[in-house]
N, CA, C and O atoms as a Tripos MOL2 file, in Angstrom:
@<TRIPOS>MOLECULE
protein
  292   291    73     0     0
PROTEIN
NO_CHARGES

@<TRIPOS>ATOM
      1 N          93.5820  108.0490   92.1630 N.3       1 MET1
      2 CA         93.7810  108.6390   93.4660 C.3       1 MET1
      3 C          92.4230  108.9160   94.0990 C.2       1 MET1
      4 O          91.5600  109.5140   93.4580 O.2       1 MET1
      5 N          92.2210  108.5000   95.3230 N.am      2 PRO2
      6 CA         90.9390  108.7700   95.9840 C.3       2 PRO2
      7 C          90.6910  110.2470   96.1570 C.2       2 PRO2
      8 O          91.6170  111.0410   96.3220 O.2       2 PRO2
      9 N          89.4270  110.5980   96.1170 N.am      3 GLN3
     10 CA         89.0280  112.0030   96.3690 C.3       3 GLN3
     11 C          88.3110  112.0200   97.7320 C.2       3 GLN3
     12 O          87.6230  111.0700   98.1060 O.2       3 GLN3
     13 N          88.4940  113.1040   98.4370 N.am      4 ILE4
     14 CA         87.8590  113.2420   99.7460 C.3       4 ILE4
     15 C          86.8830  114.4160   99.6640 C.2       4 ILE4
     16 O          87.2280  115.5060   99.2070 O.2       4 ILE4
     17 N          85.6590  114.1590  100.1200 N.am      5 TYR5
     18 CA         84.6390  115.1820  100.1290 C.3       5 TYR5
     19 C          84.0930  115.3230  101.5450 C.2       5 TYR5
     20 O          83.8810  114.3320  102.2430 O.2       5 TYR5
     21 N          83.8700  116.5520  101.9530 N.am      6 GLU6
     22 CA         83.3130  116.8180  103.2860 C.3       6 GLU6
     23 C          81.7930  116.8680  103.1950 C.2       6 GLU6
     24 O          81.2510  117.5540  102.3280 O.2       6 GLU6
     25 N          81.1060  116.1620  104.0640 N.am      7 ARG7
     26 CA         79.6450  116.1720  104.1500 C.3       7 ARG7
     27 C          79.2770  116.4630  105.5860 C.2       7 ARG7
     28 O          80.0490  116.1660  106.4980 O.2       7 ARG7
     29 N          78.0990  117.0440  105.8020 N.am      8 SER8
     30 CA         77.6320  117.3680  107.1340 C.3       8 SER8
     31 C          76.6290  116.3100  107.6320 C.2       8 SER8
     32 O          75.8800  115.7220  106.8520 O.2       8 SER8
     33 N          76.6410  116.0960  108.9150 N.am      9 ILE9
     34 CA         75.6290  115.2260  109.5560 C.3       9 ILE9
     35 C          74.5090  116.1670  110.0120 C.2       9 ILE9
     36 O          74.7500  117.1730  110.6790 O.2       9 ILE9
     37 N          73.2820  115.8100  109.6320 N.am     10 ILE10
     38 CA         72.1210  116.6740  109.8940 C.3      10 ILE10
     39 C          71.1860  115.9630  110.8530 C.2      10 ILE10
     40 O          70.9070  114.7780  110.6730 O.2      10 ILE10
     41 N          70.6960  116.6600  111.8680 N.am     11 ARG11
     42 CA         69.7340  116.1080  112.8150 C.3      11 ARG11
     43 C          68.4350  115.8180  112.0630 C.2      11 ARG11
     44 O          67.9930  116.6120  111.2330 O.2      11 ARG11
     45 N          67.8200  114.6430  112.3740 N.am     12 PHE12
     46 CA         66.6310  114.2110  111.6660 C.3      12 PHE12
     47 C          65.6740  113.5280  112.6490 C.2      12 PHE12
     48 O          66.0590  112.5970  113.3560 O.2      12 PHE12
     49 N          64.4710  113.9840  112.6840 N.am     13 GLY13
     50 CA         63.4680  113.3570  113.5600 C.3      13 GLY13
     51 C          63.5150  113.8390  114.9670 C.2      13 GLY13
     52 O          64.3770  114.6330  115.3450 O.2      13 GLY13
     53 N          62.5690  113.3490  115.7560 N.am     14 ASP14
     54 CA         62.4280  113.7880  117.1490 C.3      14 ASP14
     55 C          63.2390  112.9820  118.1430 C.2      14 ASP14
     56 O          63.3550  113.3750  119.3040 O.2      14 ASP14
     57 N          63.8030  111.8610  117.7120 N.am     15 GLU15
     58 CA         64.4780  110.9710  118.6570 C.3      15 GLU15
     59 C          66.0060  111.0330  118.5610 C.2      15 GLU15
     60 O          66.6910  110.1200  119.0220 O.2      15 GLU15
     61 N          66.5430  112.1030  117.9660 N.am     16 GLY16
     62 CA         67.9730  112.2700  117.9500 C.3      16 GLY16
     63 C          68.6760  111.5930  116.7900 C.2      16 GLY16
     64 O          69.9060  111.5570  116.7710 O.2      16 GLY16
     65 N          67.9530  111.0590  115.8290 N.am     17 GLY17
     66 CA         68.5730  110.4380  114.6650 C.3      17 GLY17
     67 C          69.2700  111.4760  113.7970 C.2      17 GLY17
     68 O          69.0000  112.6710  113.9110 O.2      17 GLY17
     69 N          70.1480  111.0270  112.9490 N.am     18 CYS18
     70 CA         70.8520  111.9260  112.0340 C.3      18 CYS18
     71 C          70.9570  111.2960  110.6480 C.2      18 CYS18
     72 O          70.8210  110.0820  110.4980 O.2      18 CYS18
     73 N          71.1970  112.1190  109.6520 N.am     19 VAL19
     74 CA         71.3980  111.6780  108.2680 C.3      19 VAL19
     75 C          72.6060  112.4030  107.7080 C.2      19 VAL19
     76 O          73.0300  113.4410  108.2150 O.2      19 VAL19
     77 N          73.1470  111.8220  106.6410 N.am     20 VAL20
     78 CA         74.2050  112.4710  105.8530 C.3      20 VAL20
     79 C          73.6070  112.7510  104.4900 C.2      20 VAL20
     80 O          73.1400  111.8390  103.8080 O.2      20 VAL20
     81 N          73.6220  114.0270  104.0920 N.am     21 SER21
     82 CA         73.0500  114.3810  102.7880 C.3      21 SER21
     83 C          74.0680  114.1700  101.6830 C.2      21 SER21
     84 O          75.2740  114.2860  101.8990 O.2      21 SER21
     85 N          73.5620  113.8550  100.4910 N.am     22 LEU22
     86 CA         74.4170  113.6860   99.3260 C.3      22 LEU22
     87 C          73.9920  114.6860   98.2590 C.2      22 LEU22
     88 O          72.7940  114.8930   98.0680 O.2      22 LEU22
     89 N          74.9150  115.3000   97.5720 N.am     23 PRO23
     90 CA         74.5640  116.2680   96.5280 C.3      23 PRO23
     91 C          73.7990  115.6070   95.4110 C.2      23 PRO23
     92 O          74.0340  114.4390   95.1010 O.2      23 PRO23
     93 N          72.8710  116.3490   94.7900 N.am     24 ILE24
     94 CA         72.0570  115.8050   93.7000 C.3      24 ILE24
     95 C          72.9380  115.3310   92.5430 C.2      24 ILE24
     96 O          72.5870  114.3620   91.8700 O.2      24 ILE24
     97 N          74.0690  115.9870   92.2990 N.am     25 ALA25
     98 CA         74.9730  115.5720   91.2320 C.3      25 ALA25
     99 C          75.5010  114.1570   91.4830 C.2      25 ALA25
    100 O          75.6510  113.3860   90.5350 O.2      25 ALA25
    101 N          75.7820  113.8030   92.7310 N.am     26 TRP26
    102 CA         76.2380  112.4440   93.0500 C.3      26 TRP26
    103 C          75.1220  111.4440   92.8410 C.2      26 TRP26
    104 O          75.3350  110.3650   92.2870 O.2      26 TRP26
    105 N          73.9330  111.8070   93.2870 N.am     27 LEU27
    106 CA         72.7840  110.8970   93.1270 C.3      27 LEU27
    107 C          72.5420  110.5890   91.6780 C.2      27 LEU27
    108 O          72.2930  109.4410   91.3090 O.2      27 LEU27
    109 N          72.6140  111.6230   90.8430 N.am     28 ARG28
    110 CA         72.3900  111.4300   89.3890 C.3      28 ARG28
    111 C          73.5260  110.6140   88.8020 C.2      28 ARG28
    112 O          73.2690  109.6820   88.0410 O.2      28 ARG28
    113 N          74.7580  110.9250   89.1210 N.am     29 TYR29
    114 CA         75.9020  110.2490   88.5630 C.3      29 TYR29
    115 C          75.9060  108.7530   88.8730 C.2      29 TYR29
    116 O          76.2020  107.9290   88.0070 O.2      29 TYR29
    117 N          75.5730  108.4130   90.1240 N.am     30 TYR30
    118 CA         75.6050  107.0260   90.5500 C.3      30 TYR30
    119 C          74.2510  106.3430   90.4420 C.2      30 TYR30
    120 O          74.1120  105.1740   90.8040 O.2      30 TYR30
    121 N          73.2470  107.0690   89.9440 N.am     31 GLY31
    122 CA         71.9400  106.4540   89.7630 C.3      31 GLY31
    123 C          71.2810  106.0870   91.0880 C.2      31 GLY31
    124 O          70.5890  105.0720   91.1670 O.2      31 GLY31
    125 N          71.4800  106.8870   92.1200 N.am     32 LEU32
    126 CA         70.9010  106.6220   93.4190 C.3      32 LEU32
    127 C          69.6620  107.4540   93.6880 C.2      32 LEU32
    128 O          69.4960  108.5310   93.1160 O.2      32 LEU32
    129 N          68.7970  106.9620   94.5530 N.am     33 GLY33
    130 CA         67.6040  107.7100   94.9040 C.3      33 GLY33
    131 C          67.0420  107.1840   96.2270 C.2      33 GLY33
    132 O          67.5850  106.2570   96.8280 O.2      33 GLY33
    133 N          65.9430  107.7990   96.6610 N.am     34 PRO34
    134 CA         65.3210  107.3820   97.9040 C.3      34 PRO34
    135 C          64.9960  105.8990   97.8930 C.2      34 PRO34
    136 O          64.4540  105.3740   96.9200 O.2      34 PRO34
    137 N          65.3360  105.2300   98.9920 N.am     35 GLY35
    138 CA         65.0630  103.7950   99.1120 C.3      35 GLY35
    139 C          66.2000  102.9120   98.6580 C.2      35 GLY35
    140 O          66.2090  101.7240   98.9820 O.2      35 GLY35
    141 N          67.1720  103.4480   97.9100 N.am     36 ASP36
    142 CA         68.3210  102.6220   97.5390 C.3      36 ASP36
    143 C          69.1550  102.3000   98.7600 C.2      36 ASP36
    144 O          69.2150  103.0730   99.7170 O.2      36 ASP36
    145 N          69.7950  101.1520   98.7100 N.am     37 LYS37
    146 CA         70.6230  100.6920   99.8440 C.3      37 LYS37
    147 C          72.0880  100.9470   99.6140 C.2      37 LYS37
    148 O          72.5890  100.8220   98.4960 O.2      37 LYS37
    149 N          72.7760  101.3070  100.6840 N.am     38 LEU38
    150 CA         74.2110  101.5120  100.6850 C.3      38 LEU38
    151 C          74.8250  100.6380  101.7700 C.2      38 LEU38
    152 O          74.2030  100.4330  102.8120 O.2      38 LEU38
    153 N          76.0280  100.1210  101.5520 N.am     39 ASP39
    154 CA         76.7680   99.4030  102.5990 C.3      39 ASP39
    155 C          77.6460  100.3740  103.3300 C.2      39 ASP39
    156 O          78.2570  101.2540  102.7240 O.2      39 ASP39
    157 N          77.7140  100.2140  104.6590 N.am     40 MET40
    158 CA         78.6880  100.9930  105.4600 C.3      40 MET40
    159 C          79.6910  100.0150  106.0060 C.2      40 MET40
    160 O          79.3330   99.0850  106.7270 O.2      40 MET40
    161 N          80.9500  100.2180  105.6680 N.am     41 ILE41
    162 CA         82.0330   99.3750  106.1370 C.3      41 ILE41
    163 C          82.7320  100.1550  107.2630 C.2      41 ILE41
    164 O          83.2920  101.2270  107.0370 O.2      41 ILE41
    165 N          82.6870   99.5950  108.4720 N.am     42 VAL42
    166 CA         83.2340  100.2650  109.6340 C.3      42 VAL42
    167 C          84.3960   99.4460  110.1950 C.2      42 VAL42
    168 O          84.2180   98.3330  110.6890 O.2      42 VAL42
    169 N          85.6040  100.0400  110.1020 N.am     43 ASP43
    170 CA         86.8010   99.3630  110.6000 C.3      43 ASP43
    171 C          87.8100  100.4460  110.9470 C.2      43 ASP43
    172 O          88.8520  100.5690  110.3030 O.2      43 ASP43
    173 N          87.4950  101.2140  111.9530 N.am     44 GLY44
    174 CA         88.3400  102.3660  112.2850 C.3      44 GLY44
    175 C          87.8840  103.5680  111.5020 C.2      44 GLY44
    176 O          87.7130  104.6440  112.0750 O.2      44 GLY44
    177 N          87.6860  103.4230  110.2290 N.am     45 ASP45
    178 CA         87.1160  104.4770  109.3580 C.3      45 ASP45
    179 C          85.7320  103.9880  108.9320 C.2      45 ASP45
    180 O          85.3860  102.8240  109.1320 O.2      45 ASP45
    181 N          84.9500  104.8890  108.3450 N.am     46 ILE46
    182 CA         83.6660  104.5520  107.7860 C.3      46 ILE46
    183 C          83.7260  104.7330  106.2810 C.2      46 ILE46
    184 O          84.0150  105.8270  105.7960 O.2      46 ILE46
    185 N          83.4540  103.6660  105.5400 N.am     47 ILE47
    186 CA         83.4330  103.7130  104.0880 C.3      47 ILE47
    187 C          82.0000  103.4270  103.6570 C.2      47 ILE47
    188 O          81.4090  102.4400  104.0960 O.2      47 ILE47
    189 N          81.4390  104.2700  102.8130 N.am     48 ILE48
    190 CA         80.0860  104.0750  102.2900 C.3      48 ILE48
    191 C          80.1930  103.5920  100.8540 C.2      48 ILE48
    192 O          80.8530  104.2240  100.0290 O.2      48 ILE48
    193 N          79.5410  102.4650  100.5510 N.am     49 LYS49
    194 CA         79.6700  101.8350   99.2570 C.3      49 LYS49
    195 C          78.2960  101.5600   98.6480 C.2      49 LYS49
    196 O          77.3860  101.1110   99.3450 O.2      49 LYS49
    197 N          78.1470  101.8250   97.3720 N.am     50 ARG50
    198 CA         76.9100  101.5480   96.6800 C.3      50 ARG50
    199 C          76.7100  100.0440   96.5810 C.2      50 ARG50
    200 O          77.6560   99.3240   96.2640 O.2      50 ARG50
    201 N          75.4870   99.5430   96.8460 N.am     51 LYS51
    202 CA         75.1770   98.1270   96.6810 C.3      51 LYS51
    203 C          74.9580   97.8730   95.2030 C.2      51 LYS51
    204 O          74.4330   98.7430   94.5080 O.2      51 LYS51
    205 N          75.3420   96.7080   94.7000 N.am     52 PRO52
    206 CA         75.0620   96.3720   93.2980 C.3      52 PRO52
    207 C          73.5750   96.3440   93.0340 C.2      52 PRO52
    208 O          72.7780   96.0020   93.9080 O.2      52 PRO52
    209 N          73.2070   96.7090   91.8100 N.am     53 LYS53
    210 CA         71.8060   96.6600   91.4010 C.3      53 LYS53
    211 C          71.3530   95.2030   91.3840 C.2      53 LYS53
    212 O          72.1600   94.3100   91.1280 O.2      53 LYS53
    213 N          70.0710   94.9530   91.6510 N.am     54 THR54
    214 CA         69.5150   93.6110   91.5790 C.3      54 THR54
    215 C          69.3630   93.1750   90.1400 C.2      54 THR54
    216 O          69.4650   93.9970   89.2290 O.2      54 THR54
    217 N          69.1180   91.8890   89.9190 N.am     55 GLU55
    218 CA         68.9340   91.3590   88.5890 C.3      55 GLU55
    219 C          67.7680   92.0160   87.8750 C.2      55 GLU55
    220 O          67.7830   92.1320   86.6490 O.2      55 GLU55
    221 N          66.7680   92.4440   88.6090 N.am     56 ASN56
    222 CA         65.6100   93.0820   88.0110 C.3      56 ASN56
    223 C          65.8820   94.5360   87.6000 C.2      56 ASN56
    224 O          65.1130   95.1230   86.8400 O.2      56 ASN56
    225 N          66.9600   95.1000   88.0970 N.am     57 ASN57
    226 CA         67.2830   96.5040   87.8020 C.3      57 ASN57
    227 C          68.7820   96.6140   87.4890 C.2      57 ASN57
    228 O          69.5130   97.3280   88.1760 O.2      57 ASN57
    229 N          69.2220   95.9170   86.4710 N.am     58 VAL58
    230 CA         70.6600   95.8480   86.1600 C.3      58 VAL58
    231 C          71.0770   97.1280   85.4200 C.2      58 VAL58
    232 O          70.4040   97.5850   84.4960 O.2      58 VAL58
    233 N          72.1930   97.6790   85.8550 N.am     59 SER59
    234 CA         72.8030   98.7830   85.1290 C.3      59 SER59
    235 C          74.3080   98.6040   85.2160 C.2      59 SER59
    236 O          74.8260   98.0030   86.1580 O.2      59 SER59
    237 N          74.9860   99.1250   84.2390 N.am     60 GLU60
    238 CA         76.4330   99.0090   84.1990 C.3      60 GLU60
    239 C          77.0270   99.9070   85.2860 C.2      60 GLU60
    240 O          76.7770  101.1120   85.3130 O.2      60 GLU60
    241 N          77.8160   99.3060   86.1800 N.am     61 GLU61
    242 CA         78.4360  100.0910   87.2490 C.3      61 GLU61
    243 C          79.6460  100.7810   86.7030 C.2      61 GLU61
    244 O          80.4360  100.1860   85.9700 O.2      61 GLU61
    245 N          79.7990  102.0580   87.0630 N.am     62 LYS62
    246 CA         80.9950  102.7880   86.7060 C.3      62 LYS62
    247 C          81.3670  103.7060   87.8670 C.2      62 LYS62
    248 O          80.5090  104.0770   88.6680 O.2      62 LYS62
    249 N          82.5820  104.0530   87.9540 N.am     63 GLY63
    250 CA         83.0350  104.9500   88.9810 C.3      63 GLY63
    251 C          83.5300  106.2280   88.3290 C.2      63 GLY63
    252 O          83.6920  106.2820   87.1100 O.2      63 GLY63
    253 N          83.7710  107.2540   89.1280 N.am     64 PRO64
    254 CA         84.2440  108.4980   88.5500 C.3      64 PRO64
    255 C          85.6880  108.3670   88.0450 C.2      64 PRO64
    256 O          86.4860  107.6180   88.6070 O.2      64 PRO64
    257 N          85.9950  109.0770   87.0200 N.am     65 SER65
    258 CA         87.3940  109.1430   86.5540 C.3      65 SER65
    259 C          87.8730  110.5760   86.7520 C.2      65 SER65
    260 O          87.1080  111.4640   87.1280 O.2      65 SER65
    261 N          89.1440  110.7720   86.4910 N.am     66 GLU66
    262 CA         89.6760  112.1160   86.6570 C.3      66 GLU66
    263 C          89.0710  113.1270   85.7210 C.2      66 GLU66
    264 O          89.1190  114.3290   85.9820 O.2      66 GLU66
    265 N          88.4860  112.6400   84.6000 N.am     67 LYS67
    266 CA         87.8910  113.5220   83.6170 C.3      67 LYS67
    267 C          86.4730  113.9500   84.0230 C.2      67 LYS67
    268 O          85.9780  114.9830   83.5740 O.2      67 LYS67
    269 N          85.8210  113.1350   84.8860 N.am     68 ASP68
    270 CA         84.4440  113.4230   85.2570 C.3      68 ASP68
    271 C          84.3800  114.6140   86.2220 C.2      68 ASP68
    272 O          85.2120  114.7500   87.1190 O.2      68 ASP68
    273 N          83.4090  115.4410   86.0210 N.am     69 SER69
    274 CA         83.2120  116.6020   86.8850 C.3      69 SER69
    275 C          81.9880  116.3670   87.7460 C.2      69 SER69
    276 O          80.8730  116.2200   87.2460 O.2      69 SER69
    277 N          82.2160  116.3340   89.0540 N.am     70 ILE70
    278 CA         81.1160  116.1400   90.0190 C.3      70 ILE70
    279 C          80.9890  117.4380   90.8360 C.2      70 ILE70
    280 O          81.9740  117.9510   91.3670 O.2      70 ILE70
    281 N          79.7920  117.9360   90.9210 N.am     71 ASP71
    282 CA         79.5100  119.1420   91.7400 C.3      71 ASP71
    283 C          79.8370  118.8200   93.1700 C.2      71 ASP71
    284 O          79.2410  117.9020   93.7330 O.2      71 ASP71
    285 N          80.7600  119.5360   93.7910 N.am     72 LYS72
    286 CA         81.1990  119.2900   95.1530 C.3      72 LYS72
    287 C          80.3900  120.0310   96.2030 C.2      72 LYS72
    288 O          80.7540  119.9910   97.3780 O.2      72 LYS72
    289 N          79.3150  120.7010   95.8360 N.am     73 SER73
    290 CA         78.5470  121.4600   96.7960 C.3      73 SER73
    291 C          77.5140  120.6150   97.4870 C.2      73 SER73
    292 O          76.7750  121.1150   98.3360 O.2      73 SER73
@<TRIPOS>BOND
     1     1     2 1
     2     2     3 1
     3     3     4 2
     4     3     5 am
     5     5     6 1
     6     6     7 1
     7     7     8 2
     8     7     9 am
     9     9    10 1
    10    10    11 1
    11    11    12 2
    12    11    13 am
    13    13    14 1
    14    14    15 1
    15    15    16 2
    16    15    17 am
    17    17    18 1
    18    18    19 1
    19    19    20 2
    20    19    21 am
    21    21    22 1
    22    22    23 1
    23    23    24 2
    24    23    25 am
    25    25    26 1
    26    26    27 1
    27    27    28 2
    28    27    29 am
    29    29    30 1
    30    30    31 1
    31    31    32 2
    32    31    33 am
    33    33    34 1
    34    34    35 1
    35    35    36 2
    36    35    37 am
    37    37    38 1
    38    38    39 1
    39    39    40 2
    40    39    41 am
    41    41    42 1
    42    42    43 1
    43    43    44 2
    44    43    45 am
    45    45    46 1
    46    46    47 1
    47    47    48 2
    48    47    49 am
    49    49    50 1
    50    50    51 1
    51    51    52 2
    52    51    53 am
    53    53    54 1
    54    54    55 1
    55    55    56 2
    56    55    57 am
    57    57    58 1
    58    58    59 1
    59    59    60 2
    60    59    61 am
    61    61    62 1
    62    62    63 1
    63    63    64 2
    64    63    65 am
    65    65    66 1
    66    66    67 1
    67    67    68 2
    68    67    69 am
    69    69    70 1
    70    70    71 1
    71    71    72 2
    72    71    73 am
    73    73    74 1
    74    74    75 1
    75    75    76 2
    76    75    77 am
    77    77    78 1
    78    78    79 1
    79    79    80 2
    80    79    81 am
    81    81    82 1
    82    82    83 1
    83    83    84 2
    84    83    85 am
    85    85    86 1
    86    86    87 1
    87    87    88 2
    88    87    89 am
    89    89    90 1
    90    90    91 1
    91    91    92 2
    92    91    93 am
    93    93    94 1
    94    94    95 1
    95    95    96 2
    96    95    97 am
    97    97    98 1
    98    98    99 1
    99    99   100 2
   100    99   101 am
   101   101   102 1
   102   102   103 1
   103   103   104 2
   104   103   105 am
   105   105   106 1
   106   106   107 1
   107   107   108 2
   108   107   109 am
   109   109   110 1
   110   110   111 1
   111   111   112 2
   112   111   113 am
   113   113   114 1
   114   114   115 1
   115   115   116 2
   116   115   117 am
   117   117   118 1
   118   118   119 1
   119   119   120 2
   120   119   121 am
   121   121   122 1
   122   122   123 1
   123   123   124 2
   124   123   125 am
   125   125   126 1
   126   126   127 1
   127   127   128 2
   128   127   129 am
   129   129   130 1
   130   130   131 1
   131   131   132 2
   132   131   133 am
   133   133   134 1
   134   134   135 1
   135   135   136 2
   136   135   137 am
   137   137   138 1
   138   138   139 1
   139   139   140 2
   140   139   141 am
   141   141   142 1
   142   142   143 1
   143   143   144 2
   144   143   145 am
   145   145   146 1
   146   146   147 1
   147   147   148 2
   148   147   149 am
   149   149   150 1
   150   150   151 1
   151   151   152 2
   152   151   153 am
   153   153   154 1
   154   154   155 1
   155   155   156 2
   156   155   157 am
   157   157   158 1
   158   158   159 1
   159   159   160 2
   160   159   161 am
   161   161   162 1
   162   162   163 1
   163   163   164 2
   164   163   165 am
   165   165   166 1
   166   166   167 1
   167   167   168 2
   168   167   169 am
   169   169   170 1
   170   170   171 1
   171   171   172 2
   172   171   173 am
   173   173   174 1
   174   174   175 1
   175   175   176 2
   176   175   177 am
   177   177   178 1
   178   178   179 1
   179   179   180 2
   180   179   181 am
   181   181   182 1
   182   182   183 1
   183   183   184 2
   184   183   185 am
   185   185   186 1
   186   186   187 1
   187   187   188 2
   188   187   189 am
   189   189   190 1
   190   190   191 1
   191   191   192 2
   192   191   193 am
   193   193   194 1
   194   194   195 1
   195   195   196 2
   196   195   197 am
   197   197   198 1
   198   198   199 1
   199   199   200 2
   200   199   201 am
   201   201   202 1
   202   202   203 1
   203   203   204 2
   204   203   205 am
   205   205   206 1
   206   206   207 1
   207   207   208 2
   208   207   209 am
   209   209   210 1
   210   210   211 1
   211   211   212 2
   212   211   213 am
   213   213   214 1
   214   214   215 1
   215   215   216 2
   216   215   217 am
   217   217   218 1
   218   218   219 1
   219   219   220 2
   220   219   221 am
   221   221   222 1
   222   222   223 1
   223   223   224 2
   224   223   225 am
   225   225   226 1
   226   226   227 1
   227   227   228 2
   228   227   229 am
   229   229   230 1
   230   230   231 1
   231   231   232 2
   232   231   233 am
   233   233   234 1
   234   234   235 1
   235   235   236 2
   236   235   237 am
   237   237   238 1
   238   238   239 1
   239   239   240 2
   240   239   241 am
   241   241   242 1
   242   242   243 1
   243   243   244 2
   244   243   245 am
   245   245   246 1
   246   246   247 1
   247   247   248 2
   248   247   249 am
   249   249   250 1
   250   250   251 1
   251   251   252 2
   252   251   253 am
   253   253   254 1
   254   254   255 1
   255   255   256 2
   256   255   257 am
   257   257   258 1
   258   258   259 1
   259   259   260 2
   260   259   261 am
   261   261   262 1
   262   262   263 1
   263   263   264 2
   264   263   265 am
   265   265   266 1
   266   266   267 1
   267   267   268 2
   268   267   269 am
   269   269   270 1
   270   270   271 1
   271   271   272 2
   272   271   273 am
   273   273   274 1
   274   274   275 1
   275   275   276 2
   276   275   277 am
   277   277   278 1
   278   278   279 1
   279   279   280 2
   280   279   281 am
   281   281   282 1
   282   282   283 1
   283   283   284 2
   284   283   285 am
   285   285   286 1
   286   286   287 1
   287   287   288 2
   288   287   289 am
   289   289   290 1
   290   290   291 1
   291   291   292 2
@<TRIPOS>SUBSTRUCTURE
     1 MET1         2 RESIDUE 1 A MET
     2 PRO2         6 RESIDUE 1 A PRO
     3 GLN3        10 RESIDUE 1 A GLN
     4 ILE4        14 RESIDUE 1 A ILE
     5 TYR5        18 RESIDUE 1 A TYR
     6 GLU6        22 RESIDUE 1 A GLU
     7 ARG7        26 RESIDUE 1 A ARG
     8 SER8        30 RESIDUE 1 A SER
     9 ILE9        34 RESIDUE 1 A ILE
    10 ILE10       38 RESIDUE 1 A ILE
    11 ARG11       42 RESIDUE 1 A ARG
    12 PHE12       46 RESIDUE 1 A PHE
    13 GLY13       50 RESIDUE 1 A GLY
    14 ASP14       54 RESIDUE 1 A ASP
    15 GLU15       58 RESIDUE 1 A GLU
    16 GLY16       62 RESIDUE 1 A GLY
    17 GLY17       66 RESIDUE 1 A GLY
    18 CYS18       70 RESIDUE 1 A CYS
    19 VAL19       74 RESIDUE 1 A VAL
    20 VAL20       78 RESIDUE 1 A VAL
    21 SER21       82 RESIDUE 1 A SER
    22 LEU22       86 RESIDUE 1 A LEU
    23 PRO23       90 RESIDUE 1 A PRO
    24 ILE24       94 RESIDUE 1 A ILE
    25 ALA25       98 RESIDUE 1 A ALA
    26 TRP26      102 RESIDUE 1 A TRP
    27 LEU27      106 RESIDUE 1 A LEU
    28 ARG28      110 RESIDUE 1 A ARG
    29 TYR29      114 RESIDUE 1 A TYR
    30 TYR30      118 RESIDUE 1 A TYR
    31 GLY31      122 RESIDUE 1 A GLY
    32 LEU32      126 RESIDUE 1 A LEU
    33 GLY33      130 RESIDUE 1 A GLY
    34 PRO34      134 RESIDUE 1 A PRO
    35 GLY35      138 RESIDUE 1 A GLY
    36 ASP36      142 RESIDUE 1 A ASP
    37 LYS37      146 RESIDUE 1 A LYS
    38 LEU38      150 RESIDUE 1 A LEU
    39 ASP39      154 RESIDUE 1 A ASP
    40 MET40      158 RESIDUE 1 A MET
    41 ILE41      162 RESIDUE 1 A ILE
    42 VAL42      166 RESIDUE 1 A VAL
    43 ASP43      170 RESIDUE 1 A ASP
    44 GLY44      174 RESIDUE 1 A GLY
    45 ASP45      178 RESIDUE 1 A ASP
    46 ILE46      182 RESIDUE 1 A ILE
    47 ILE47      186 RESIDUE 1 A ILE
    48 ILE48      190 RESIDUE 1 A ILE
    49 LYS49      194 RESIDUE 1 A LYS
    50 ARG50      198 RESIDUE 1 A ARG
    51 LYS51      202 RESIDUE 1 A LYS
    52 PRO52      206 RESIDUE 1 A PRO
    53 LYS53      210 RESIDUE 1 A LYS
    54 THR54      214 RESIDUE 1 A THR
    55 GLU55      218 RESIDUE 1 A GLU
    56 ASN56      222 RESIDUE 1 A ASN
    57 ASN57      226 RESIDUE 1 A ASN
    58 VAL58      230 RESIDUE 1 A VAL
    59 SER59      234 RESIDUE 1 A SER
    60 GLU60      238 RESIDUE 1 A GLU
    61 GLU61      242 RESIDUE 1 A GLU
    62 LYS62      246 RESIDUE 1 A LYS
    63 GLY63      250 RESIDUE 1 A GLY
    64 PRO64      254 RESIDUE 1 A PRO
    65 SER65      258 RESIDUE 1 A SER
    66 GLU66      262 RESIDUE 1 A GLU
    67 LYS67      266 RESIDUE 1 A LYS
    68 ASP68      270 RESIDUE 1 A ASP
    69 SER69      274 RESIDUE 1 A SER
    70 ILE70      278 RESIDUE 1 A ILE
    71 ASP71      282 RESIDUE 1 A ASP
    72 LYS72      286 RESIDUE 1 A LYS
    73 SER73      290 RESIDUE 1 A SER
């Protein structure tokens, strides 16, 4: 069953740009960090998806299960 998390859009920079912050627990769990790329699928809704690791940086992809505890703050 999909889980829904609320995130805030934060103003960034002098030209009106914005960012969406991600909790450190998510970054650690999914192995994400500054400079990593994400896909945004826009079709009425916006879905953010992790890009697969390159051949030079291969890691086993896994998703959360009902047993996994992710900090929702």
